[in-house]
Phi, psi and omega in degrees: 000124177260134179287143182256158177290131176229119181257124186236093176300137181275113184291352175300331181269359180277177175276100186299337179286346181228049187299317181299313182290325179293321177298312180299321180294319181296317178294320180296325182274002170116002180294149177266319182232165168244121183269124185245115184268111182254111185240141187257359183075008182235298176302321174230154185292336185276152177240123186240257189237168175221201184302321179301326179284323175299318180298315180296317181294321183301332179293342185248000183207148175259005185296159174286117180263105185272095187267124180251110185266107172262075186223158183278337185229069187302330183299332178289346183263349190298306183293313180300320183286326176297315180293327181289335177109024175295146179262308177247146182231105182252118180252161180271134181297325186301332182250013186228023186291339182263339190225024182298327180295320177294321180295312180302314177302315179297319180299309184294322177299332181269003175083016178258167179259126182274136175225163178229138183246147177238132171290161183305326183279355184274124180301140180299328184299334183292343181268345183308314180301330181286334178274330183266001179294160177298329181238077195275163166293157181250357177209147172240126178257117178256118177289125178255018165211170172286130186293152173137326180218147176281169173081013180275168183275132179303137181259096184296337183292346178285349183293337174298324176295315180300313180301316179297319183290319181294319180298321182279329184228084183299335187251015182270141172286122181241118184253142174242147186209118174130107175074018180276133178192188183304331183274348184237350187295325183298322179294319180292315182295317180296328180283342175121005178287139178236345175252119190241118174267128179219127182252274182307320186291335177269305185290338179269359184276151173290325178235082183301330180300322182291324177295312179304316181296319179294322177297314180298313179301322179297314179295317181294320180296318180295323179294319182291336185274356184267000000 
């Protein structure tokens, strides 16, 4: 099994007053997933959206809603997000060290795809048990900025983590999020990332379709050169 390129525009950078049309536009322009940043104002300082917005958006799109939960108590969100129509549910390792098995089980029972996210300061080795578990996560999201706000600068030093993860788990979906765009994608793709979250670089572009295409080509080119 070869991991495929998945480009996920971050809807945090979209026009929230026109979320349905923005979602439709991104899919039409070539996006694979829509990345939904759910922040509770506690785990991270910013407060964004929750299950009601996911539920509203789901009525207007069949797209894969890649939900990234920057919250202190992810287990409380499993049922509401499943009911709302979330596709993927990615929780943070930093707040789940005691109950990650329970969270993964809950996500799968509700028909969503489990992922786990790491902040830049979290050692990569801490995620290995969640990938090697009998009931594993199916994606690892490595933050390439400190989570909480869009528009931050990409941290190239995080690529060592991506390389280590790809070497150990060749068939794992590895997502990167933060500062990704045409100038930084090649480093992430070469390191082994295949799921690319991009906010400002896509929504701020004059031709978002060209940016989405460039991100995909970089990932596919890096895979072919290996």
